C-alpha positions in Angstrom: 0.0 0.0 0.0 1.2 3.5 -0.8 1.5 5.3 2.5 1.2 8.7 0.9 4.4 10.4 2.1 4.3 14.1 3.2 6.6 16.7 1.7 7.8 17.4 5.2 7.0 15.5 8.5 4.8 17.0 11.2 6.2 16.7 14.7 3.8 16.3 17.6 4.4 15.9 21.3 2.3 12.9 22.6 2.2 11.2 25.9 4.9 12.9 28.0 6.5 16.3 27.8 9.5 16.0 25.5 8.3 12.8 23.8 8.2 13.8 20.2 6.8 11.9 17.3 7.5 12.7 13.6 4.6 11.8 11.3 5.7 11.5 7.7 2.8 10.1 5.8 -1.0 10.0 5.6 -0.9 6.4 6.9 1.1 7.3 9.9 -1.1 10.3 10.6 -4.3 8.2 10.4 -2.9 5.6 12.7 -1.7 8.2 15.2 -5.0 10.2 15.1 -7.0 7.0 15.7 -4.9 5.3 18.3 -2.6 7.5 20.4 -4.1 11.0 20.0 -4.9 12.9 23.2 -8.5 12.8 24.4 -9.0 16.5 23.9 -10.3 15.9 20.3 -12.4 18.3 18.5 -13.9 18.9 15.0 -10.4 19.3 13.4 -9.4 15.9 14.7 -12.4 14.3 13.1 -11.7 16.2 9.8 -8.1 15.1 9.9 -9.0 11.4 10.3 -11.5 11.7 7.4 -9.0 13.5 5.2 -6.2 11.0 5.8 -8.4 8.1 5.1 -9.7 9.7 1.9 -6.1 10.3 0.8 -5.2 6.6 1.5 -8.2 5.6 -0.6 -6.9 7.6 -3.5 -8.9 10.9 -3.3 -7.4 14.1 -2.0 -3.8 15.0 -1.7 -1.0 14.5 0.8 -0.9 18.3 1.1 -4.5 18.2 2.3 -3.8 15.4 4.8 -0.8 17.2 6.2 -2.6 20.4 6.6 -5.5 18.7 8.3 -3.0 17.0 10.7 -1.4 20.3 11.5 -4.8 21.8 12.3 -5.7 18.9 14.5 -2.4 19.1 16.3 -2.9 22.8 16.9 -6.5 22.1 18.2 -5.1 19.5 20.7 -2.1 21.7 21.6 0.4 19.0 20.6 2.0 20.6 17.5 5.8 21.0 18.0 7.3 24.1 16.4 10.8 23.8 14.8 12.4 26.0 17.5 11.3 23.5 20.2 13.3 20.7 18.5 16.6 22.5 18.8 
């Protein structure tokens, strides 16, 4: 299966402070969103799951999936900015 790789990974902080996860494809994003995502899920989380699954089924683009993931990460306050990685 084509995992639909992103142009650039999205880094999120899940579980514990300082525990970063780099998500590099729509498949990884869908798995993460559905299994280990924090409980503070909102409408952007739901949209991100739907978008990633659509991309994996062949409709939509990886750009759309990545954008939806970023928005869900912002909504749940788990998005890691580049400056926090250094």
